[in-house]
C-alpha positions in Angstrom: 11.9 -60.2 142.5 8.5 -60.1 144.3 6.6 -63.3 144.1 3.5 -61.6 142.6 5.5 -61.2 139.4 6.7 -64.8 139.1 3.3 -66.2 138.1 2.7 -63.5 135.6 2.4 -64.9 132.1 4.6 -62.2 130.5 7.3 -62.8 133.2 7.2 -66.6 132.4 7.2 -65.9 128.7 10.4 -63.9 128.9 12.3 -66.4 131.0 15.6 -67.6 129.4 16.0 -71.1 128.1 12.6 -71.2 126.5 11.9 -72.3 122.9 13.5 -70.5 120.0 10.2 -69.7 118.2 9.1 -67.1 120.7 12.3 -65.2 120.4 12.0 -65.2 116.6 8.5 -63.8 116.9 9.8 -61.1 119.3 12.5 -60.2 116.9 10.0 -59.9 114.0 7.8 -57.6 116.1 10.8 -55.5 117.0 11.8 -55.1 113.3 8.2 -54.3 112.4 8.0 -51.5 114.9 11.4 -50.3 113.7 10.2 -50.2 110.1 7.0 -48.4 111.1 9.0 -45.7 113.0 11.4 -45.3 110.1 8.4 -44.9 107.6 6.9 -42.1 109.7 10.2 -40.3 109.8 10.8 -40.8 106.0 7.3 -39.5 105.2 7.9 -36.3 107.2 11.2 -35.8 105.5 9.6 -36.5 102.1 6.9 -33.8 102.7 9.4 -31.2 104.2 12.2 -31.3 101.6 12.6 -31.2 97.9 14.8 -34.0 96.6 17.0 -34.2 93.5 15.2 -35.7 90.5 17.4 -38.8 90.8 15.4 -39.9 93.8 12.4 -40.3 91.5 14.1 -43.2 89.9 15.9 -44.5 93.0 12.5 -44.9 94.8 10.9 -46.4 91.7 8.1 -43.8 91.6 7.5 -44.6 88.0 5.7 -47.9 89.0 2.5 -48.4 91.2 3.0 -48.2 94.9 1.7 -51.7 95.6 4.4 -53.2 93.3 7.1 -51.0 94.9 5.9 -52.4 98.3 6.3 -56.0 97.2 9.8 -55.3 95.7 11.1 -53.6 98.8 9.6 -56.2 101.1 11.2 -59.0 99.0 14.6 -57.4 98.9 14.5 -56.6 102.7 13.5 -60.1 103.7 16.2 -61.6 101.5 18.8 -59.4 103.1 17.6 -60.2 106.6 17.6 -63.9 105.8 21.1 -63.9 104.4 22.3 -61.7 107.4 20.8 -64.0 110.0 22.1 -67.2 108.3 25.7 -65.8 108.0 25.6 -64.5 111.6 24.6 -67.9 112.9 27.2 -69.6 110.8 29.9 -67.2 112.1 28.8 -67.7 115.7 28.7 -71.5 115.4 32.0 -71.7 113.5 33.9 -72.6 116.6 31.7 -75.6 117.1 30.7 -76.6 113.6 33.5 -76.4 111.0 32.5 -76.7 107.3 33.5 -80.1 106.0 34.5 -81.3 109.5 31.2 -82.2 111.0 27.4 -81.9 110.6 25.8 -78.9 109.0 24.0 -76.3 111.0 20.7 -77.7 110.0 21.8 -81.2 111.0 23.1 -80.0 114.4 19.8 -78.2 115.1 17.9 -81.4 114.1 20.1 -83.5 116.3 19.5 -81.2 119.3 15.8 -80.4 118.8 14.4 -83.6 117.2 16.7 -86.4 118.4 16.7 -84.9 121.9 13.0 -85.7 122.1 13.5 -89.4 121.1 12.8 -92.3 123.4 15.0 -93.0 126.4 16.8 -96.2 125.5 19.3 -98.2 127.6 21.3 -100.8 125.7 23.4 -103.5 127.4 26.0 -105.6 125.7 29.5 -105.3 124.3 31.6 -106.1 121.3 30.6 -105.5 117.7 26.9 -106.2 118.3 26.3 -103.3 120.6 28.2 -100.9 118.5 26.1 -101.9 115.4 22.9 -101.4 117.4 24.0 -97.9 118.6 25.1 -96.9 115.1 21.5 -97.4 113.9 19.7 -96.0 117.0 21.6 -92.7 117.1 19.6 -91.7 114.0 16.4 -91.9 116.0 17.3 -90.6 119.4 20.1 -89.0 121.3 18.7 -90.2 124.6 20.9 -93.3 124.4 22.8 -95.0 127.2 25.2 -97.8 126.4 26.0 -100.0 129.3 29.1 -101.9 128.3 30.8 -105.1 129.7 34.3 -104.7 131.0 35.1 -108.4 131.3 37.3 -108.5 128.2 40.9 -109.6 128.9 42.3 -110.6 125.5 44.6 -108.9 123.0 45.3 -105.2 123.3 42.7 -104.8 126.1 44.1 -107.5 128.2 47.6 -106.1 127.9 46.5 -102.6 128.9 44.5 -104.0 131.9 47.6 -105.8 133.2 50.0 -102.9 132.6 47.9 -100.0 133.8 45.2 -101.6 136.0 42.3 -99.9 134.2 38.9 -101.1 133.1 38.8 -103.0 129.8 38.7 -100.3 127.1 38.0 -102.5 124.1 34.2 -102.8 124.0 33.9 -99.2 125.2 36.2 -98.0 122.4 33.8 -99.6 119.8 30.8 -97.7 121.3 32.7 -94.4 121.3 33.5 -94.9 117.6 29.8 -95.8 116.8 28.3 -92.8 118.6 30.9 -90.1 117.7 29.5 -87.3 115.6 32.1 -87.8 112.8 31.5 -91.5 113.0 33.1 -92.9 109.8 36.4 -91.1 110.5 36.3 -91.8 114.2 35.5 -95.4 113.6 38.5 -95.8 111.3 40.8 -94.0 113.7 39.6 -95.7 116.9 39.6 -99.1 115.3 43.1 -98.6 113.7 45.4 -101.4 115.0 49.2 -100.9 114.9 50.8 -103.8 112.9 54.3 -103.0 114.0 56.3 -101.0 116.5 58.0 -102.0 119.7 55.3 -102.1 122.3 52.7 -100.8 119.9 52.1 -103.8 117.8 48.7 -105.3 118.3 47.3 -102.2 120.1 44.3 -100.3 118.7 44.5 -96.5 118.7 41.2 -96.1 120.5 42.5 -98.3 123.5 45.6 -96.2 123.8 43.6 -93.0 123.6 41.3 -94.0 126.4 44.3 -95.1 128.5 46.1 -91.8 127.9 42.9 -89.9 128.8 42.6 -91.9 132.0 46.1 -91.0 133.0 45.5 -87.3 132.2 42.1 -87.0 134.0 43.0 -89.3 136.9 40.5 -92.2 136.4 38.8 -94.2 133.7 35.3 -92.9 134.4 36.4 -89.2 133.9 38.4 -90.3 130.9 35.3 -91.7 129.3 33.3 -88.6 130.1 35.9 -86.3 128.6 36.4 -88.5 125.5 32.6 -88.4 124.9 32.7 -84.6 125.2 35.7 -84.1 122.9 34.4 -86.4 120.2 30.8 -85.1 120.6 29.4 -88.5 121.3 25.6 -88.7 120.8 24.4 -90.4 124.0 26.1 -91.7 127.1 28.5 -94.7 127.5 29.0 -96.3 130.8 30.8 -99.4 132.1 28.5 -101.9 133.7 30.7 -101.8 136.8 33.8 -99.9 137.9 35.3 -103.0 139.6 38.1 -105.2 138.2 36.1 -108.2 137.3 37.0 -111.6 135.8 34.7 -113.9 133.8 34.9 -117.6 134.5 33.0 -120.6 133.1 32.4 -124.3 133.5 32.4 -126.1 130.2 30.2 -129.1 129.3 33.3 -131.2 129.9 33.4 -130.0 133.5 36.5 -127.9 133.0 36.8 -124.5 134.8 38.0 -121.8 132.4 39.1 -118.4 133.7 39.1 -115.2 131.6 36.8 -114.0 128.9 39.4 -114.6 126.1 40.0 -118.2 127.2 36.2 -118.8 127.3 35.9 -117.6 123.7 38.8 -119.8 122.6 37.9 -122.9 124.6 35.6 -124.3 122.0 33.7 -126.9 124.1 30.7 -124.8 125.0 29.7 -123.1 128.2 27.6 -124.8 130.8 27.7 -122.1 133.5 29.1 -118.6 133.7 30.5 -116.9 136.8 31.6 -113.3 137.6 34.4 -112.6 140.1 33.7 -111.0 142.4 30.1 -112.2 142.3 28.9 -109.2 144.2 30.5 -106.6 142.0 28.7 -103.2 142.3 27.1 -101.8 139.2 27.8 -98.3 138.0 25.3 -96.0 139.7 24.5 -94.1 136.5 23.9 -97.5 134.7 21.2 -98.3 137.3 19.7 -94.9 136.9 19.6 -95.2 133.1 17.8 -98.6 133.3 15.3 -97.2 135.8 14.6 -94.1 133.8 14.5 -95.8 130.4 11.4 -96.3 128.3 13.0 -99.2 126.5 15.9 -101.5 127.6 17.7 -103.6 125.0 19.9 -106.6 125.8 22.3 -107.6 123.0 23.1 -108.3 120.3 26.5 -109.7 120.9 28.4 -112.8 122.0 25.9 -114.5 124.4 28.4 -115.7 127.0 31.1 -113.0 126.7 29.3 -109.8 125.9 25.6 -110.2 127.0 25.6 -112.3 130.1 28.6 -110.5 131.9 26.3 -107.4 132.3 23.4 -109.4 133.5 25.5 -111.2 136.1 26.1 -107.9 138.0 23.5 -108.2 140.8 22.4 -104.6 140.9 21.8 -104.5 137.1 19.8 -107.7 137.3 17.7 -106.2 140.1 17.2 -103.0 138.1 16.0 -104.9 135.0 13.3 -106.6 137.1 12.2 -103.3 138.7 12.2 -101.0 135.8 8.9 -99.9 134.2 10.6 -100.1 130.8 10.1 -103.0 128.4 13.1 -105.3 128.3 13.9 -106.5 124.8 16.4 -109.2 123.9 18.0 -108.9 120.5 19.2 -112.3 119.4 22.3 -112.7 117.1 21.8 -113.5 113.4 24.6 -116.1 113.5 25.8 -118.7 116.0 29.4 -118.6 117.3 31.7 -121.5 117.1 32.5 -122.9 120.5 29.9 -120.8 122.3 26.5 -121.2 120.7 26.8 -123.9 118.1 23.5 -125.0 116.6 21.6 -122.6 119.0 18.0 -121.6 118.2 16.3 -118.4 119.4 14.8 -120.3 122.2 18.2 -121.7 123.2 19.6 -118.2 123.6 16.7 -117.2 125.9 17.0 -120.4 128.0 20.7 -119.8 128.4 20.0 -116.4 129.8 17.2 -117.7 132.1 19.5 -120.4 133.4 21.8 -117.7 134.7 19.4 -114.9 135.8 16.0 -116.6 136.2 12.7 -116.2 134.3 10.6 -113.1 133.9 13.4 -110.7 132.9 12.7 -110.4 129.2 9.4 -109.0 127.7 10.1 -109.3 124.0 12.6 -110.8 121.6 13.8 -109.5 118.2 14.9 -112.3 115.9 16.0 -112.3 112.3 13.7 -114.2 109.8 15.7 -113.6 106.6 17.8 -116.7 106.0 17.2 -116.8 102.3 21.0 -116.5 101.6 23.0 -118.9 103.8 26.6 -118.6 105.0 29.5 -119.7 102.8 30.5 -123.3 102.9 33.4 -124.1 105.3 32.7 -121.4 107.9 32.1 -122.3 111.5 29.1 -120.0 112.0 25.5 -120.6 110.8 22.3 -118.6 111.0 20.5 -118.8 114.3 17.7 -121.3 113.8 14.4 -119.5 113.9 12.4 -122.1 112.0 11.9 -124.4 115.0 10.7 -121.3 117.0 8.1 -120.0 114.5 5.4 -120.5 117.1 7.7 -119.5 120.0 5.9 -119.3 123.2 7.6 -118.9 126.5 6.0 -117.2 129.5 4.7 -113.8 128.4 7.4 -113.0 125.9 6.5 -111.5 122.5 8.6 -112.7 119.5 9.2 -110.0 116.9 10.4 -111.6 113.6 11.9 -109.3 111.1 14.6 -109.0 108.4 17.5 -107.4 110.3 20.5 -109.1 108.7 23.1 -107.1 106.8 23.2 -108.2 103.1 26.9 -107.4 102.7 27.8 -109.3 106.0 25.4 -111.9 107.0 27.2 -112.6 110.2 26.0 -109.2 111.5 22.8 -107.1 111.9 22.1 -104.2 109.6 22.2 -101.1 111.9 19.4 -99.3 110.0 17.1 -102.3 109.7 17.6 -103.2 113.3 17.0 -99.7 114.6 13.8 -99.3 112.5 12.4 -102.6 113.9 13.2 -101.5 117.5 11.6 -98.1 117.0 8.5 -99.7 115.5 8.4 -102.1 118.5 8.7 -99.1 120.9 5.9 -97.2 119.1 3.7 -100.3 119.3 4.3 -100.5 123.0 3.4 -96.8 123.4 0.1 -97.4 121.5 -0.9 -100.1 123.9 -0.3 -98.8 127.4 -2.9 -101.1 128.8 -0.3 -103.9 128.8 1.3 -104.3 132.1 4.9 -105.2 132.6 5.7 -108.8 131.7 2.5 -109.2 129.7 2.4 -110.2 126.1 2.5 -107.3 123.7 0.0 -108.1 121.0 
C-alpha cells in the first residue's frame, strides 16, 4: 500500500486490533443506513400497492405515529441486544463454559481493566507469595511471580532427586493462586496423596508439573504450558534455571546443607549461602524486574523463601538498577528456629547483612496484634511496637492491618493487596521522589 495512505486518519482508524468501541459505532452506523434504506423502499411499496385491511392493525395505524416509532424502536433494540449477546455467548462458548469459569462480563473486565493495572514483580516462595498473588490478581493481570527453586524437602525433594527437575513445590502454589478457577485449582493442585505405593506424600500439582515437563521436554516450557492450560492470570518464573542448593551457618557455627534441613535445624541462621554462588537468573525474571512499576519482596520464610531469590547475583543487581520501588512485605508471625523474637527491623537487617544496604525503598508491616496467638504455639506476632518510629536509611514504613482474622499466622490476601495498591498509587502521586528517597 502506498505510504501516502498510511498516515491518513481513516486508514489508521480502520486498522485491526483497535478498541472495540469504534467497531460498535461503525456497526450502529451501518444498521442506521440499512434501516433508512429499508424505510425508503417500504414507503414506495406503501404508496404503490393496496394492502389487506389486516395490515392496518399489524402496523398499529390506530395509534399516533410518534408512539408507533417508540414501540418499534424499543422492540428492535431489544431484539438486536439479545441477538448480539447470544451470538457472543455462542462464539465464546469454547473458551468460557457456563458454570466452569468466569462469566463473559468478568472475562472482558479481566482483559480490559486488569490488563491496564500496574506492572508488579513479586519475589518469594511458599505460602506467603501465593497469598500475595491471590490478592493482587484482583487488581492487575500484569503480575510476574519470581519463585525460589531451592526447596528440597518432602514431595519436591523426592521429585528433584528422581527426575532432576527444578523444585516444583513453591511454583505449584503460585499456579494454584493465579489460576482462573482458583478455588478448585487450589484444592486440586494442593491435594496430597495419603496412600499408594510411590504416590504417598506427593501433591497432585507437583506430579502434574513433572508430567508436563516430560511431555514438553523441559521445566520452563512445562510451566508456560501449564499457565496456558489453567488460564493463569500473570506470569510465573523460577528465579534461576540452575540446580541450586541452599546452605547456612547456624549461630552455633554448624554448616547445614539443604533448605529443608535449614528449616528443621532450629538453632537460627547466621549466614546463608547459595550453591553455586554465581547461579544465573532467569532472563525473563530480570526483564520483569527492570520493566516493573513496583517490585515486592516477600512475604514468606525469611531464610528459605525470600533470601534465596536475593542471593542470585543478577537478581540482586536488577533490584538495584530498576526504576521501580522495591517494597519488602514482612511476615505477620515469626518462625520457630528461623526468626524467633524478630522485629520488623530484625528482618530488614538480616536481608541487608546478606545483600547490602540500599535495596529496599519501603516496608509493609502489620500493626494489628489485638488478638494474640494461642498459648503453646511456637510462633508469635512480629514485634512492630519497638519499631513504631522505625528509621533506617531512606526506607518508608507502611503500617497497616494486613493480618487474616481466621488465621493470624498469615496475611489476608485482600487486605494486603489493598495496602500495596494504595502504596503504589501514593508513589504515582509523588513522582518527585527519586529512587531510594523517603516516600512521604
